[in-house]
KOLTI-419033 format. One line per 10 residues: number of its first residue (from 1); their letters; for each residue x, y, z of N, C-alpha, C, CB. Coordinates in steps of 0.001 Angstrom, whole numbers, plus 500000, padded with zeros to 6 digits. Glycine has a CB too. Example, Ala and Ser with C-alpha at 12.3 -4.5 7.8 and 13.67 -1.06 7.14 Angstrom:
2
1> as> 513190,494310,507800,512300,495500,507800,513200,496700,507800,511308,495527,509046; 512850,497750,507080,513670,498940,507140,512900,500030,507870,514084,499402,505725 $
This chain:
355
1> mnkvhiwlra> 500846,498796,500000,500000,500000,500000,500880,501252,500000,499044,500007,501234; 500602,502195,499070,501379,503429,498995,501126,504313,500211,501045,504191,497713; 502167,504997,500632,502021,505934,501730,501197,507140,501288,503397,506379,502245; 500398,507683,502205,499709,508943,501926,500774,510039,501866,498608,509262,503021; 500700,510853,500827,501737,511854,500565,501191,513262,500832,502251,511739,499103; 501711,513907,501856,501351,515289,502189,502433,516217,501653,501174,515475,503734; 502010,517186,500848,502945,518133,500217,502632,519529,500762,502831,518099,498632; 503511,520075,501581,503305,521412,502151,503808,522455,501159,504034,521559,503527; 502884,523214,500571,503304,524253,499626,503689,525522,500371,502184,524553,498608; 504570,526286,499761,505003,527557,500336,503894,528592,500183,506307,528053,499663 $
11> etkpdeqrta> 503677,529389,501213,502703,530473,501128,503292,531618,500307,502295,530964,502547; 502456,532250,499503,502911,533357,498656,502250,534681,499008,502647,533037,497207; 501251,534652,499869,500592,535899,500272,501593,536755,501049,499314,535611,501137; 501728,538033,500716,502672,538899,501436,502421,538878,502949,502572,540340,500912; 503505,538794,503699,503486,538844,505165,502879,537598,505808,502720,540059,505618; 502591,536569,505022,502021,535350,505589,503142,534409,506014,501081,534656,504572; 503452,534416,507303,504539,533594,507833,504031,532322,508510,505362,534400,508818; 502713,532190,508613,502172,530988,509260,502305,529770,508357,500703,531199,509638; 502104,528619,508944,502105,527380,508185,501079,526429,508778,503511,526737,508174; 500555,525538,507937,499607,524528,508408,500315,523327,508993,498699,524087,507278 $
21> ltpegaeali> 501623,523231,508764,502366,522056,509231,503705,522485,509799,502570,521039,508089; 503854,522398,511102,505105,522726,511770,506066,521544,511663,504856,523099,513253; 507345,521750,511959,508276,520612,511980,507815,519499,512924,509667,521085,512392; 507267,519864,514053,506761,518861,514996,505605,518074,514380,506305,519532,516309; 504727,518771,513654,503623,518097,512994,504105,517167,511893,502660,519111,512427; 505093,517631,511115,505650,516798,510054,506272,515526,510638,506700,517586,509246; 506944,515664,511747,507552,514498,512391,506496,513484,512819,508380,514933,513602; 505363,513990,513326,504286,513101,513754,503703,512338,512564,503183,513902,514463; 503564,513014,511424,503051,512354,510224,504003,511260,509745,502825,513379,509109; 505279,511577,509746,506278,510600,509302,506269,509359,510195,507681,511233,509294 $
31> kagfkvtiec> 506184,509575,511488,506139,508445,512431,504894,507587,512213,506171,508957,513882; 503824,508220,511684,502586,507483,511426,502592,506816,510050,501388,508419,511539; 503694,506956,509319,503808,506268,508038,503512,507110,506819,502915,505119,508033; 503383,508416,506970,503109,509299,505842,504406,509690,505129,502362,510556,506315; 504291,510015,503866,505372,510640,503118,505131,512140,503158,505449,510103,501639; 506170,512921,503437,506012,514372,503578,507015,515098,502694,506185,514802,505050; 506506,516056,501931,507343,516928,501102,507130,518367,501567,507003,516769,499571; 508224,519096,501699,508169,520473,502186,508782,521394,501138,508909,520617,503550; 508015,522414,500724,508575,523410,499820,509407,524420,500594,507462,524122,499041; 510555,524773,500037,511406,525796,500649,510648,527118,500710,512734,525962,499856 $
41> slqnifqpqa> 510719,527778,501826,510070,529073,501962,510750,529870,503060,508568,528909,502261; 511381,530948,502659,511992,531832,503648,510936,532641,504376,513002,532766,502985; 509698,532597,503864,508588,533325,504467,508024,532574,505669,507488,533565,503434; 508125,531255,505655,507619,530413,506738,508361,530734,508033,507768,528913,506384; 507632,530887,509129,508262,531175,510417,509252,530091,510808,507206,531324,511502; 509016,528866,510313,509956,527764,510531,510792,527598,509265,509205,526429,510894; 512072,527838,509361,512954,527810,508205,513179,526381,507703,514287,528461,508550; 513595,526231,506424,513766,524894,505840,514638,523953,506656,514347,525022,504482; 515657,524503,507303,516556,523641,508080,515849,522966,509252,517731,524450,508596; 514768,523573,509729,514020,522949,510829,513323,521678,510360,512988,523933,511406 $
51> yakldvaivs> 512947,521639,509070,512323,520445,508499,513376,519462,507982,511368,520837,507363; 514519,520001,507533,515545,519164,506905,516107,518118,507862,516674,520033,506381; 515939,518342,509150,516414,517367,510144,515564,516100,510128,516401,517985,511552; 514404,516196,509485,513453,515083,509468,513575,514307,508158,512006,515597,509657; 512895,513177,508087,512904,512349,506877,511851,512880,505901,512633,510846,507223; 512110,514094,505379,511201,514721,504429,511962,515066,503160,510545,515984,505036; 511234,515269,502074,511833,515778,500849,511697,517290,500850,511167,515154,499584; 512792,518006,500634,512764,519463,500554,512838,519849,499077,513944,520108,501376; 511834,520592,498605,511751,520941,497184,511597,522443,497024,510575,520208,496505; 511691,522917,495814,511638,524358,495556,510223,524900,495697,512174,524665,494160 $
61> qgswvdapkd> 510142,526182,495997,508852,526848,496159,508051,526793,494856,509053,528311,496603; 506759,526464,494986,505877,526443,493834,505915,525176,493018,506197,527562,492970; 506739,524206,493416,506865,522978,492622,505687,522030,492807,508145,522263,492983; 504725,522389,493664,503552,521533,493859,502771,521334,492555,502635,522136,494928; 502901,522265,491626,502159,522126,490360,502577,520882,489589,502366,523361,489486; 503802,520412,489836,504311,519217,489164,504403,518022,490110,505678,519501,488561; 503751,518123,491249,503777,517028,492220,503039,515811,491663,503146,517472,493562; 503391,514611,492136,502628,513431,491723,501136,513654,491976,503122,512169,492477; 500312,513111,491100,498879,513385,491168,498271,512930,492485,498165,512711,490018; 498865,511920,493125,498289,511418,494370,498719,512225,495593,498672,509974,494562 $
71> aiilglkelp> 499587,513211,495390,500010,514054,496518,498855,514953,496947,501255,514913,496138; 498685,515102,498250,497677,516008,498792,498379,517319,499129,496961,515394,500057; 497981,518397,498457,498662,519685,498598,498067,520445,499782,498544,520525,497290; 498894,520694,500777,498453,521355,502015,498995,522776,502061,498918,520559,503267; 498120,523727,502343,498540,525116,502500,497597,525828,503448,498586,525838,501139; 497736,527142,503504,496830,527951,504329,496018,528906,503468,497620,528739,505386; 496699,529854,502869,495996,530913,502152,495856,530576,500665,496730,532246,502325; 495314,531541,499907,494934,531323,498517,496100,530828,497655,494379,532602,497936; 495737,530089,496621,496705,529695,495600,497101,530932,494796,496121,528585,494667; 498309,530945,494239,498665,532042,493327,497671,532086,492171,500121,531873,492790 $
81> edsfplihqh> 497313,533269,491743,496343,533400,490649,496928,532858,489351,495921,534875,490468; 496159,531999,488706,496554,531408,487439,495314,530793,486817,497691,530347,487623; 495488,530105,485692,494312,529555,485011,494411,528065,484710,494084,530293,483735; 495569,527442,484996,495719,526041,484634,494813,525148,485487,497179,525611,484785; 494346,524034,484937,493464,523124,485689,494164,522567,486925,492996,521965,484790; 493408,522364,487982,493937,521841,489242,493621,520348,489335,493340,522612,490464; 494672,519525,489341,494496,518069,489279,494599,517392,490633,495514,517474,488354; 495119,518111,491632,495377,517504,492939,494208,517693,493904,496640,518091,493545; 494276,516956,494985,493444,517274,496142,494176,518355,496930,493159,515994,497032; 493447,519420,497285,494038,520547,498003,493335,520740,499340,493956,521837,497160 $
91> iyfahafkeq> 494122,521111,500338,493597,521481,501649,494106,522893,501950,494038,520448,502772; 493194,523863,502021,493575,525240,502343,492312,526087,502497,494508,525834,501241; 492481,527336,502924,491373,528288,503010,491164,528911,501635,491650,529390,504090; 490141,528462,500916,489944,528921,499542,489080,530172,499438,489325,527825,498731; 488261,530453,500450,487358,531613,500422,486529,531633,499139,488160,532922,500551; 485865,530510,498869,485082,530394,497641,483651,529936,497874,485755,529445,496706; 483370,529335,499008,482073,528680,499197,480955,529633,499605,482201,527607,500230; 481301,530896,499894,480275,531906,500145,480100,532802,498918,480640,532755,501383; 480599,532288,497795,480516,533000,496515,481246,534343,496566,479051,533221,496128; 482439,534313,497209,483256,535510,497242,483836,535772,495848,484384,535373,498293 $
101> sgwqtllsrf> 484427,536929,495700,484994,537330,494417,485937,536260,493872,485733,538663,494556; 485711,535846,492613,486581,534881,491963,486261,533429,492227,487946,535130,492366; 485167,533161,492950,484884,531776,493345,484611,530881,492137,483690,531735,494295; 483934,531414,491143,483604,530603,489976,484851,530222,489184,482628,531347,489079; 485759,531174,489060,487006,530904,488331,487805,529810,489024,487857,532185,488213; 487898,529905,490347,488666,528906,491089,488037,527518,490975,488776,529308,492558; 486761,527413,491260,486120,526101,491225,486088,525523,489812,484704,526194,491779; 486060,526377,488814,486125,525899,487429,487469,525245,487144,485884,527055,486446; 488520,525747,487774,489842,525135,487593,489878,523735,488197,490936,526013,488230; 489235,523568,489361,489147,522228,489954,488320,521306,489056,488524,522298,491375 $
111> kagggelfdl> 487231,521828,488559,486343,521025,487711,487068,520584,486437,485070,521826,487350; 487843,521494,485852,488560,521188,484614,489657,520143,484821,489165,522458,484039; 490302,520194,485977,491422,519283,486211,491065,518007,486938,492462,519978,486973; 489844,517947,487480,489448,516772,488244,489985,516763,489662,489899,515543,487541; 490526,517893,490103,491015,517985,491468,489876,518189,492455,492019,519114,491590; 490205,518164,493738,489187,518323,494789,489710,519271,495860,488808,516946,495418; 488786,519968,496501,489125,520953,497522,488508,520567,498861,488654,522353,497100; 489358,520426,499858,488908,520269,501239,489215,521599,501929,489619,519034,501971; 488210,522452,501998,488422,523803,502511,488568,523757,504029,487254,524738,502103; 489666,524320,504525,489927,524294,505964,488821,524964,506766,491247,524968,506263 $
121> eylvdeqqrr> 488176,525949,506169,487091,526639,506869,485909,525714,507117,486636,527857,506073; 485779,524678,506279,484615,523792,506359,484977,522374,506795,483917,523744,505020; 486119,522212,507424,486416,520948,508093,485761,521040,509472,487990,520675,508194; 484593,520441,509593,483782,520610,510799,483400,519265,511400,482522,521418,510486; 483087,519284,512690,482646,518070,513375,481132,517912,513221,483042,518110,514878; 480573,516960,513938,479139,516669,513826,478279,517848,514265,478786,515444,514656; 478820,518719,515099,478083,519901,515552,478354,521124,514661,478454,520222,517002; 478988,520880,513507,479305,521932,512541,480288,522958,513101,478033,522632,512101; 481101,522545,514039,482132,523416,514599,483467,523076,513945,482216,523265,516152; 484204,524100,513556,485506,523876,512925,486410,523040,513822,486181,525213,512598 $
131> iaafgywagf> 487087,522083,513206,487972,521217,514003,489324,521885,514263,488185,519870,513288; 489630,522919,513505,490875,523656,513718,490652,525097,513285,492069,523010,512931; 491136,526020,514070,490906,527432,513747,492007,528304,514338,489530,527890,514265; 492272,529401,513671,493219,530408,514165,492499,531476,514977,493976,531059,512994; 491201,531241,515232,490359,532282,515787,490912,533002,516997,489080,531711,516137; 491421,532254,517955,491903,532884,519183,492971,533932,518875,492463,531824,520146; 493940,533548,518036,495047,534456,517747,494628,535584,516814,496206,533690,517139; 493602,535342,515990,493065,536427,515156,492467,537507,516046,491995,535890,514162; 491678,537092,517028,491083,538045,517953,492125,538769,518775,490116,537347,518863; 493109,538034,519257,494178,538608,520068,494942,539658,519254,495140,537498,520571 $
141> agaalsvlaw> 495310,539288,518015,496081,540202,517170,495250,541388,516707,496631,539463,515964; 493976,541161,516356,493119,542253,515920,492930,543289,517007,491779,541723,515482; 492697,542811,518216,492552,543735,519341,493860,544471,519603,492103,542982,520604; 494975,543762,519471,496280,544382,519694,496533,545520,518706,497389,543335,519580; 496256,545269,517432,496476,546313,516426,495522,547485,516616,496313,545738,515022; 494305,547203,517073,493363,548299,517310,493845,549184,518458,491957,547746,517618; 494425,548589,519480,494992,549374,520584,496172,550202,520082,495437,548447,521749; 497009,549584,519249,498164,550307,518706,497709,551478,517841,499059,549358,517885; 496664,551269,517032,496128,552359,516204,495562,553470,517084,495034,551830,515246; 494885,553084,518158,494302,554073,519071,495388,554899,519745,493435,553380,520132 $
151> tnqqeetpet> 496470,554259,520189,497556,555016,520834,498198,555982,519845,498625,554057,521406; 498280,555607,518594,498801,556528,517574,497920,557767,517451,498902,555819,516211; 496612,557569,517582,495674,558688,517477,495829,559683,518632,494242,558165,517437; 496384,559226,519734,496520,560102,520903,497741,560996,520831,496582,559278,522159; 498606,560765,519850,499814,561570,519732,499478,562994,519280,500796,560916,518749; 500386,563897,519547,500158,565306,519226,499958,565513,517729,501327,566157,519716; 500727,564809,516942,500539,564825,515484,500279,563383,515045,501801,565442,514733; 499040,562937,515186,498722,561529,514938,499002,561094,513506,497278,561270,515262; 499582,559922,513389,499855,559341,512083,499140,558005,511980,501378,559172,511850; 498728,557678,510767,498076,556392,510561,499091,555272,510703,497398,556335,509181 $
161> ltdisayqdk> 498674,554201,511302,499520,553036,511495,499980,552491,510148,498776,551953,512290; 501282,552219,510003,501805,551675,508746,502880,550634,509010,502367,552797,507866; 503122,549808,507982,504245,548862,507972,504333,548006,509230,505534,549612,507799; 503257,547294,509504,503254,546351,510629,504013,545091,510215,501789,545999,511072; 504769,544548,511130,505462,543294,510854,505242,542330,512015,506978,543537,510619; 505533,541073,511779,505293,540033,512777,506153,540249,514019,505570,538651,512181; 505622,539819,515142,506355,539869,516402,506996,538512,516683,505420,540282,517565; 508081,538573,517399,508803,537344,517743,507932,536423,518581,510099,537671,518496; 507191,537013,519503,506287,536227,520327,505278,537155,521004,507075,535406,521380; 504352,536550,521736,503277,537278,522407,503814,538306,523405,502354,536301,523120 $
171> qqlltdleka> 504837,537945,524147,505344,538849,525174,505949,540113,524576,506377,538140,526025; 506633,539974,523443,507195,541144,522782,506085,542102,522349,508041,540721,521571; 504985,541545,521856,503837,542362,521453,503245,543099,522649,502762,541488,520789; 503015,542393,523744,502433,543014,524926,503332,544113,525487,502170,541964,525990; 504630,543886,525460,505578,544886,525957,505484,546178,525146,507015,544334,525910; 505405,546041,523817,505279,547222,522953,503975,547972,523220,505350,546811,521477; 502878,547229,523406,501591,547866,523661,501579,548588,525008,500474,546828,523616; 502168,547969,526010,502223,548595,527331,502999,549901,527288,502854,547645,528345; 504094,549926,526544,504886,551150,526398,504070,552238,525705,506179,550868,525605; 503324,551858,524675,502513,552833,523943,501400,553396,524817,501916,552194,522689 $
181> lvacsnkprv> 500792,552559,525660,499702,553012,526528,500195,553920,527645,498981,551819,527124; 501389,553674,528139,501951,554507,529211,502063,555961,528758,503339,553975,529642; 502312,556173,527483,502480,557522,526944,501151,558255,526762,503205,557458,525620; 500019,557548,526966,498698,558152,526782,498132,558637,528117,497732,557144,526129; 497318,559670,528075,496752,560234,529301,495610,559387,529860,496259,561643,529042; 495001,558546,529010,493952,557640,529476,494055,556328,528712,492542,558274,529298; 493128,555424,528983,493143,554134,528320,491837,553924,527549,493359,553004,529344; 491891,553187,526456,490685,553002,525639,489708,551998,526246,491072,552547,524247; 488441,552206,525930,487372,551279,526298,487102,550398,525083,486064,552044,526761; 487143,549081,525284,487081,548139,524169,485738,547411,524158,488239,547126,524252 $
191> fvigakgrsg> 485080,547395,522995,483787,546738,522815,484001,545530,521907,482717,547723,522211; 483704,544333,522399,483896,543104,521625,482549,542437,521397,484870,542134,522347; 482211,542174,520131,481026,541374,519810,481489,540001,519345,480142,542072,518716; 480878,538971,519912,481332,537590,519686,482320,537186,520752,481967,537437,518293; 482147,537744,521952,483141,537621,523014,483337,536201,523532,482758,538499,524145; 482346,535338,523344,482463,533975,523870,483035,532989,522863,481118,533490,524326; 483241,533432,521630,483818,532562,520613,485324,532539,520695,483387,533000,519236; 485932,531803,519778,487392,531697,519768,488042,533059,519577,487849,530742,518666; 487645,533767,518535,488236,535085,518256,487935,536067,519377,487714,535639,516923; 486686,536057,519809,486280,536978,520864,487051,536768,522151,484813,536836,521133 $
201> sgavdlakal> 487289,535512,522499,488035,535242,523739,489469,535745,523618,488027,533729,524064; 490041,535657,522402,491381,536201,522201,491403,537709,522350,491907,535813,520835; 490388,538383,521782,490309,539842,521894,490126,540277,523344,489159,540380,521038; 489247,539576,524053,489005,539899,525465,490274,539668,526288,487837,539047,526029; 490979,538568,526013,492215,538274,526759,493271,539349,526519,492771,536893,526356; 493371,539850,525300,494323,540922,525011,493988,542158,525824,494330,541257,523511; 492710,542536,525834,492300,543722,526583,492571,543552,528080,490812,544011,526346; 492269,542375,528598,492501,542126,530018,493990,542115,530353,491868,540804,530430; 494809,541597,529445,496256,541570,529673,496818,542977,529795,496962,540822,528541; 496122,543959,529171,496547,545354,529236,495744,546164,530248,496430,545989,527873 $
211> sleviawdla> 494909,545459,531037,494074,546094,532067,493138,547145,531480,494954,546734,533135; 492546,546841,530327,491597,547746,529680,490167,547342,530022,491803,547751,528151; 489277,548329,530056,487860,548038,530275,487291,547366,529030,487066,549337,530614; 486560,546263,529210,486006,545512,528082,484491,545399,528219,486644,544106,527993; 483787,545724,527150,482351,545419,527056,482250,544185,526177,481503,546642,526463; 481825,543070,526748,481835,541794,526046,480413,541364,525699,482528,540718,526895; 480078,541407,524424,478752,541001,523947,478838,539683,523187,478139,542094,523049; 477736,538928,523307,477637,537703,522517,476177,537537,522077,478132,536451,523340; 475722,536316,521914,474387,536064,521375,473272,536765,522144,474123,534593,521362; 473338,536714,523466,472270,537288,524282,472112,538788,524033,472546,537033,525762 $
221> etkkggpfse> 473239,539485,523941,473199,540935,523788,472857,541372,522358,474530,541526,524196; 473157,540543,521378,472914,540917,519976,471603,540363,519423,474058,540437,519115; 470865,539641,520260,469626,538998,519819,468621,539998,519262,469000,538236,520968; 468621,541210,519779,467656,542226,519353,467901,542688,517912,467712,543425,520295; 469117,542435,517398,469427,542836,516031,469978,544240,515940,468207,542727,515179; 470906,544436,515022,471547,545724,514871,470728,546691,514031,472900,545547,514263; 471259,547886,513802,472549,548407,514273,472551,548662,515789,472892,549704,513530; 473759,548678,516366,473905,548832,517811,474560,550176,518130,474737,547668,518405; 473757,551108,518608,474268,552448,518905,475272,552426,520056,473113,553390,519241; 475211,551381,520889,476138,551281,522031,477607,551264,521591,475833,550018,522841 $
231> inqadifvnc> 477852,550758,520390,479231,550668,519899,479885,552043,519839,479264,550013,518513; 479099,553065,519523,479643,554419,519387,480223,554973,520674,478581,555341,518896; 479838,554400,521808,480306,554927,523098,481609,554303,523570,479253,554714,524147; 482130,553332,522819,483441,552756,523123,484497,553456,522275,483454,551215,522865; 485758,553294,522645,486853,553851,521847,487232,552905,520718,488076,554135,522731; 487152,551616,521014,487556,550577,520064,486437,549555,519945,488885,549892,520506; 486113,549158,518728,485145,548088,518489,485839,546949,517756,483921,548606,517675; 485738,545743,518310,486339,544561,517696,485225,543575,517340,487391,543898,518653; 485025,543340,516043,484004,542400,515595,484621,541015,515424,483358,542877,514272; 484097,540051,516169,484645,538696,516151,483582,537647,515819,485278,538375,517495 $
241> vlinqdlppf> 482526,538060,515145,481415,537155,514866,481580,536504,513499,480079,537904,514939; 481519,535167,513483,481534,534434,512224,480097,534335,511725,482178,533012,512392; 479810,534945,510590,478452,535014,510061,478286,534064,508872,478112,536456,509644; 477242,533250,508911,476947,532345,507802,475550,532574,507233,477086,530902,508257; 474984,533739,507549,473668,534076,507025,473509,535589,507046,472539,533384,507845; 472558,536089,506284,472306,537529,506282,471692,537957,507610,471381,537921,505110; 472279,539006,508206,471781,539559,509464,471714,541087,509339,472694,539134,510667; 470904,541732,510163,470954,543196,510190,472368,543646,510541,469925,543773,511209; 472873,544685,509928,474259,545121,510188,474456,545570,511630,474643,546259,509244; 475677,545364,512120,476013,545817,513469,476173,547329,513504,477297,545137,513963 $
251> ithellndtd> 476788,547873,512463,476960,549317,512353,476702,549728,510907,478387,549754,512815; 476339,550996,510718,476054,551543,509396,476734,552906,509267,474516,551663,509157; 476795,553412,508050,477344,554757,507845,476530,555797,508626,477359,555112,506335; 475225,555623,508630,474356,556561,509344,474684,556583,510830,472883,556194,509135; 474885,555402,511419,475234,555314,512832,476565,555996,513107,475288,553854,513279; 477539,555777,512239,478875,556328,512453,478924,557828,512234,479865,555654,511542; 477925,558372,511551,477872,559828,511330,477339,560596,512531,477012,560133,510126; 476967,559886,513575,476486,560525,514801,477583,561444,515355,476069,559452,515864; 477250,562704,515585,478247,563679,516054,478762,563366,517451,477656,565073,516040; 478020,562553,518210,478442,562203,519567,479292,560923,519588,477215,562030,520468 $
261> rklsviadvs> 479648,560415,518422,480428,559175,518374,481784,559346,519049,480621,558724,516925; 482089,558424,519966,483390,558373,520621,484308,557373,519913,483231,557998,522108; 483713,556391,519280,484438,555320,518597,485449,555889,517599,483456,554385,517877; 486705,555409,517664,487717,555908,516720,488501,554799,516019,488682,556809,517444; 488340,553536,516469,489018,552422,515805,488075,551220,515740,490335,552049,516551; 487973,550625,514562,487217,549394,514369,488182,548322,513874,486030,549602,513363; 488154,547161,514490,488923,546013,514005,487923,544930,513615,489946,545489,515094; 487814,544668,512319,486910,543620,511854,487700,542324,511723,486240,544009,510495; 487757,541583,512817,488507,540330,512844,487886,539312,511894,488559,539762,514271; 486571,539281,511806,485886,538330,510932,486200,538605,509461,484371,538388,511167 $
271> cdpygsynpl> 486323,539847,509091,486910,540285,507830,486413,539528,506600,488382,540158,507911; 485186,539817,506191,484642,539208,504976,483865,540263,504186,483727,537992,505323; 484562,541281,503650,483863,542378,502973,483349,542028,501591,484766,543552,502865; 483764,540873,501059,483437,540562,499668,482154,539751,499514,484573,539813,499040; 481651,539203,500596,480427,538420,500523,479220,539226,500984,480560,537158,501358; 478063,538593,500936,476825,539280,501308,476543,539203,502801,475660,538696,500543; 477370,538451,503548,477101,538246,504973,477855,539219,505874,477456,536835,505358; 478493,540224,505301,479299,541148,506083,478426,542004,507010,480120,542043,505154; 478574,541869,508348,477760,542669,509272,478270,544097,509440,477711,541997,510623; 479390,544408,508782,479932,545770,508808,479998,546292,507371,481352,545808,509488 $
281> piyshcttfk> 478858,546644,506779,478828,547067,505376,479285,548510,505193,477429,546904,504815; 480443,548806,505727,480961,550177,505695,482283,550244,504944,481140,550716,507118; 482731,549112,504404,483973,549089,503633,483890,547961,502627,485217,548921,504557; 484771,548006,501613,484650,547055,500509,485908,546260,500210,484247,547775,499291; 486990,546508,500949,488203,545738,500688,489022,545594,501967,489044,546407,499583; 489835,544552,501996,490670,544290,503167,491841,545275,503219,491191,542835,503146; 492412,545398,504394,493642,546168,504558,494807,545191,504695,493555,547122,505799; 496007,545712,504837,497202,544879,504841,498126,545253,505991,497940,545001,503513; 499148,544451,506205,500143,544800,507213,500874,546088,506819,501149,543645,507400; 501081,546290,505533,501770,547503,505085,500904,548738,505310,502147,547389,503600 $
291> tpclmlddsn> 499610,548615,505017,498657,549706,505233,497468,549143,506000,498199,550354,503873; 497600,548986,507318,496585,548281,508101,495295,549050,508333,497152,547917,509404; 495346,550378,508237,494175,551177,508597,493548,551852,507389,494554,552223,509622; 492233,551732,507303,491445,552440,506302,490761,553611,506996,490398,551491,505613; 491011,554823,506517,490411,556007,507138,488961,556146,506681,491220,557289,506785; 488034,556020,507615,486610,556146,507301,486095,557552,507506,485806,555192,508139; 486749,558290,508399,486294,559661,508704,487497,560476,509152,485172,559667,509811; 487814,561527,508401,488939,562402,508748,488571,563410,509822,489433,563131,507517; 487373,563954,509747,486987,565042,510638,486819,564567,512079,485699,565682,510152; 486072,563500,512263,485948,562872,513578,486623,561520,513442,484426,562739,514054 $
301> rleliaidhl> 487911,561501,513639,488803,560412,513218,488230,559024,513516,490148,560558,513903; 488147,558225,512454,487683,556844,512572,488446,555986,511571,486143,556741,512335; 489154,554984,512086,489947,554095,511247,489461,552664,511402,491440,554197,511600; 489588,551903,510319,489152,550515,510321,490297,549598,509924,487963,550321,509379; 490469,548517,510694,491471,547490,510414,490728,546243,509950,492367,547189,511677; 491078,545740,508774,490400,544553,508232,491434,543677,507524,489242,544958,507246; 492316,543099,508292,493381,542243,507758,492925,540794,507852,494730,542457,508530; 492982,540077,506731,492425,538723,506730,493422,537641,507132,491888,538408,505374; 494586,538049,507618,495535,537058,508141,496175,537595,509429,496635,536721,507076; 495332,538074,510308,495785,538665,511567,496706,537770,512401,494600,539030,512385 $
311> psllpkesse> 496437,536450,512478,497318,535612,513308,498769,535624,512859,496820,534197,513308; 499044,536109,511630,500432,536230,511176,501211,537239,512002,500473,536626,509710; 500517,538049,512786,501222,538962,513687,502026,538167,514708,500228,539908,514402; 501528,536980,515054,502219,536061,515979,502318,534692,515299,501457,535952,517370; 503138,534581,514263,503138,533365,513443,503586,532107,514161,504007,533568,512272; 504475,532229,515104,504967,531027,515778,503876,530396,516633,506186,531360,516644; 503306,531188,517541,502280,530636,518432,501046,530189,517660,501882,531667,519485; 500640,530991,516671,499417,530649,515946,499605,529395,515093,498981,531820,515063; 500776,529216,514498,501038,528011,513705,501093,526774,514582,502344,528155,512930; 501760,526888,515703,501859,525736,516610,500481,525323,517117,502783,526063,517801 $
321> dycqqllhhl> 499674,526301,517463,498329,526028,517967,497470,525387,516877,497668,527325,518476; 497512,525963,515677,496669,525458,514585,497078,524048,514167,496744,526398,513378; 498358,523834,514002,498833,522515,513577,498468,521453,514603,500351,522534,513356; 498553,521790,515862,498190,520837,516917,496723,520440,516800,498467,521437,518311; 495852,521399,516453,494427,521106,516284,494169,520267,515029,493625,522409,516213; 494884,520605,513938,494645,519967,512645,495254,518571,512544,495195,520833,511546; 496342,518353,513248,497139,517137,513071,496332,515857,513239,498279,517134,514047; 495496,515790,514252,494690,514592,514501,493898,514206,513252,493731,514821,515689; 493413,515197,512538,492572,514948,511366,493414,514639,510129,491671,516154,511095; 494592,515235,510030,495493,514870,508939,495880,513392,509041,496756,515762,508958 $
331> ltltdknqgv> 496015,512917,510242,496393,511510,510449,495315,510542,509964,496675,511258,511926; 494079,511031,509780,493001,510161,509293,492906,510159,507768,491666,510599,509887; 493832,510854,507084,493801,510897,505626,494128,509541,504992,494774,511944,505123; 494518,508587,505797,494696,507221,505285,493367,506640,504815,495316,506315,506366; 492274,507223,505290,490941,506797,504853,490035,508024,504814,490352,505690,505804; 489901,508621,503631,489126,509861,503510,487618,509624,503535,489499,510576,502232; 487221,508395,503786,485799,508098,503959,485368,508238,505415,485490,506690,503462; 486282,508661,506252,485964,508816,507673,486230,510248,508116,486785,507827,508530; 485767,510561,509327,486060,511851,509943,485468,513033,509200,487530,512031,510049; 486242,514097,509076,485747,515364,508530,485767,515404,507005,486569,516509,509070 $
341> wpralalfne> 486458,514467,506377,486705,514559,504938,485459,514351,504072,487740,513555,504552; 484595,513379,504360,483403,513227,503507,482509,514467,503478,482591,512046,503980; 482326,515127,504633,481493,516330,504671,482112,517452,503843,481292,516794,506118; 483426,517601,503957,484105,518660,503210,484029,518407,501707,485569,518770,503651; 484190,517150,501311,484131,516813,499890,482715,516990,499342,484610,515373,499664; 481714,516634,500138,480322,516795,499700,480003,518273,499453,479349,516207,500753; 480514,519144,500313,480280,520576,500138,480966,521077,498869,480784,521361,501366; 482183,520620,498642,482899,521003,497424,482101,520571,496186,484321,520370,497403; 481626,519358,496196,480855,518860,495050,479576,519663,494840,480511,517384,495244; 478946,520019,495951,477722,520825,495869,477998,522187,495244,477105,521005,497263 $
351> ktial> 479072,522830,495678,479412,524158,495155,479881,524090,493704,480495,524806,496021; 480550,522997,493354,481009,522836,491971,479830,522651,491030,481968,521643,491853; 478853,521884,491470,477645,521679,490677,476919,523008,490467,476713,520656,491362; 476990,523885,491481,476309,525182,491403,476859,526080,490317,476406,525889,492718; 478031,525719,489783,478599,526504,488671,477658,526494,487476,479984,525951,488258 $
């Protein structure tokens, strides 16, 4: 019987240092009888030499396109844009099943090549809960950047936050934030929606680590439906709600135009401006580490952070956490008729048929 072959492709999204497979995870797969191939990537928080110590094949970046057809291509973020048919089975966050921009083009490539997509977002258990998620670190990082943006606003000549780069670890990030807050005459009040979820708990933990006042809302508080005028009375709003259906918006342009608005920073951790389920219909594109803040209002300063790979701010911790969650399920790839794989494949087939 041939070994199951996992091929870790290099991430190409700018500033994406996370990985779906750490050296420790690769070692566990090898011990379980898997064949593992690792693409060289200086972008990966774990350098090639960390994998080279293991019984893996180290190959050049982007060579997955010529991988054996039975190789399962594992990644995190989007594939590089191209048009050639996709012949492999792929595991990654495709952002296609909510009919986001470009979804038809991507799924058509799978259809043309006979490949299959197991979308990481839709690897779920019997209760429809994701079996692995970066949510905690997304919330933690989103809240952290919102605090950093807020402290910048308190300066005598405030400048928009620019050129964010990854931190070595969580403690280095907290130290920088504490220094920035000490220079301010007061501290921000943080409003978190989705506070009991993975992302929300990360955002709340960040605020508590900095001794900030937190208003923590979840299902009970949002049951009445938005828009929520209460958000305007906080300094920072962090949205951590994963939406899979149309809901009344949490905030609107009309709400934000209120002259009594205190709110000056919004961090949309959920970050899905391209689909119809966006509860913050006040912006149309994501921001980046290079330009993290979108200015929504110059006169009564209001900035929005909408980075779709926030956990990359802490790539080491977030990768280790995610791989640990995912690994158990990767080990079941010896039989894709069990566990999370049949549900994920059925969804892919359903969406492909919808073309």
